[in-house]
Short mmCIF file of the C-alpha atoms (twelve columns), coordinates in Angstrom:
data_MODEL
# 
_entry.id   MODEL 
# 
loop_
_atom_site.group_PDB 
_atom_site.id 
_atom_site.type_symbol 
_atom_site.label_atom_id 
_atom_site.label_alt_id 
_atom_site.label_comp_id 
_atom_site.label_asym_id 
_atom_site.label_seq_id 
_atom_site.Cartn_x 
_atom_site.Cartn_y 
_atom_site.Cartn_z 
_atom_site.pdbx_PDB_model_num 
ATOM 1  C CA . MET A 1  18.259 2.326   -0.307  1 
ATOM 2  C CA . GLU A 2  17.639 1.243   3.266   1 
ATOM 3  C CA . ASP A 3  20.247 3.768   4.419   1 
ATOM 4  C CA . VAL A 4  18.689 6.518   2.311   1 
ATOM 5  C CA . ALA A 5  15.268 5.808   3.798   1 
ATOM 6  C CA . ALA A 6  16.703 5.734   7.320   1 
ATOM 7  C CA . VAL A 7  18.529 9.067   7.244   1 
ATOM 8  C CA . CYS A 8  16.860 11.283  4.647   1 
ATOM 9  C CA . ASP A 9  13.754 13.405  4.844   1 
ATOM 10 C CA . LYS A 10 13.654 14.027  1.095   1 
ATOM 11 C CA . VAL A 11 15.114 12.245  -1.907  1 
ATOM 12 C CA . LEU A 12 16.215 13.604  -5.255  1 
ATOM 13 C CA . VAL A 13 16.230 11.080  -8.108  1 
ATOM 14 C CA . MET A 14 17.948 11.819  -11.377 1 
ATOM 15 C CA . ASP A 15 17.980 9.724   -14.530 1 
ATOM 16 C CA . HIS A 16 20.367 10.525  -17.383 1 
ATOM 17 C CA . SER A 17 20.991 14.038  -16.014 1 
ATOM 18 C CA . HIS A 18 17.264 14.788  -15.729 1 
ATOM 19 C CA . LEU A 19 15.455 15.439  -12.465 1 
ATOM 20 C CA . GLU A 20 12.823 12.715  -12.181 1 
ATOM 21 C CA . MET A 21 11.635 13.013  -8.580  1 
ATOM 22 C CA . PHE A 22 12.165 15.211  -5.564  1 
ATOM 23 C CA . ASP A 23 9.900  14.463  -2.644  1 
ATOM 24 C CA . THR A 24 9.669  12.759  0.726   1 
ATOM 25 C CA . CYS A 25 11.090 9.263   1.027   1 
ATOM 26 C CA . GLU A 26 7.579  7.862   1.458   1 
ATOM 27 C CA . ARG A 27 6.315  9.412   -1.768  1 
ATOM 28 C CA . VAL A 28 9.410  8.530   -3.790  1 
ATOM 29 C CA . PHE A 29 9.586  4.931   -2.564  1 
ATOM 30 C CA . SER A 30 5.853  4.444   -3.158  1 
ATOM 31 C CA . GLN A 31 6.662  4.616   -6.888  1 
ATOM 32 C CA . GLY A 32 8.476  1.294   -7.077  1 
ATOM 33 C CA . GLU A 33 7.781  0.559   -10.730 1 
ATOM 34 C CA . ARG A 34 9.055  3.959   -11.792 1 
ATOM 35 C CA . LEU A 35 12.220 3.568   -9.721  1 
ATOM 36 C CA . SER A 36 12.743 0.075   -11.067 1 
ATOM 37 C CA . SER A 37 12.516 1.373   -14.635 1 
ATOM 38 C CA . MET A 38 15.483 3.631   -13.776 1 
ATOM 39 C CA . GLY A 39 17.473 0.720   -12.340 1 
ATOM 40 C CA . LEU A 40 16.906 1.598   -8.677  1 
ATOM 41 C CA . ARG A 41 15.793 -0.761  -5.923  1 
ATOM 42 C CA . LEU A 42 13.289 -0.137  -3.164  1 
ATOM 43 C CA . PRO A 43 14.235 -0.720  0.455   1 
ATOM 44 C CA . GLN A 44 13.606 -4.426  1.170   1 
ATOM 45 C CA . ILE A 45 10.871 -3.726  3.717   1 
ATOM 46 C CA . THR A 46 9.074  -1.515  1.196   1 
ATOM 47 C CA . SER A 47 9.102  -4.388  -1.311  1 
ATOM 48 C CA . ILE A 48 7.782  -6.802  1.317   1 
ATOM 49 C CA . VAL A 49 4.966  -4.444  2.315   1 
ATOM 50 C CA . ASP A 50 4.114  -3.846  -1.357  1 
ATOM 51 C CA . SER A 51 3.790  -7.624  -1.794  1 
ATOM 52 C CA . LEU A 52 1.453  -7.786  1.203   1 
ATOM 53 C CA . ILE A 53 -0.624 -4.935  -0.243  1 
ATOM 54 C CA . SER A 54 -0.856 -6.825  -3.553  1 
ATOM 55 C CA . ALA A 55 -2.084 -9.864  -1.586  1 
ATOM 56 C CA . GLY A 56 -4.924 -7.782  -0.143  1 
ATOM 57 C CA . PHE A 57 -3.577 -6.512  3.177   1 
ATOM 58 C CA . PRO A 58 -4.640 -2.884  3.786   1 
ATOM 59 C CA . LEU A 59 -1.228 -1.501  4.754   1 
ATOM 60 C CA . PRO A 60 0.171  1.968   4.032   1 
ATOM 61 C CA . LYS A 61 2.114  2.155   0.772   1 
ATOM 62 C CA . GLY A 62 5.649  3.489   0.966   1 
ATOM 63 C CA . THR A 63 6.568  1.874   4.292   1 
ATOM 64 C CA . LEU A 64 10.257 2.580   4.866   1 
ATOM 65 C CA . THR A 65 11.289 0.933   8.108   1 
ATOM 66 C CA . VAL A 66 10.843 -2.439  9.746   1 
ATOM 67 C CA . GLU A 67 9.461  -0.671  12.810  1 
ATOM 68 C CA . SER A 68 6.707  1.076   10.846  1 
ATOM 69 C CA . ALA A 69 5.879  -2.167  9.017   1 
ATOM 70 C CA . VAL A 70 5.609  -4.091  12.295  1 
ATOM 71 C CA . TYR A 71 3.391  -1.345  13.721  1 
ATOM 72 C CA . SER A 72 1.095  -1.329  10.667  1 
ATOM 73 C CA . ILE A 73 0.818  -5.117  10.561  1 
ATOM 74 C CA . THR A 74 0.200  -5.328  14.320  1 
ATOM 75 C CA . GLU A 75 -2.533 -2.675  14.124  1 
ATOM 76 C CA . TYR A 76 -4.174 -4.514  11.229  1 
ATOM 77 C CA . LEU A 77 -4.092 -7.833  13.102  1 
ATOM 78 C CA . LYS A 78 -5.546 -6.203  16.247  1 
ATOM 79 C CA . LYS A 79 -8.345 -4.622  14.213  1 
ATOM 80 C CA . GLU A 80 -9.138 -8.014  12.656  1 
ATOM 81 C CA . GLY A 81 -9.131 -9.689  16.088  1 
ATOM 82 C CA . ARG A 82 -6.216 -11.936 15.139  1 
ATOM 83 C CA . LEU A 83 -3.861 -10.627 17.795  1 
# 
């Protein structure tokens, strides 16, 4: 999934020959539970960011790259005066 997120603008997800999702990577990968129910994994960084969001960090859902995660976390830490 990391490769999909890195090279695709849009993703088409099918489940048992039915179209389930067709949207941007950010929107598709922000639906982790739905993807998981179809047996698909999220990119690892998306799972990590989702865990941080669940812990209370105000980060953007659907983060797809390490670079965007680092940027979001750095901006949050600067805003909080921790960096």
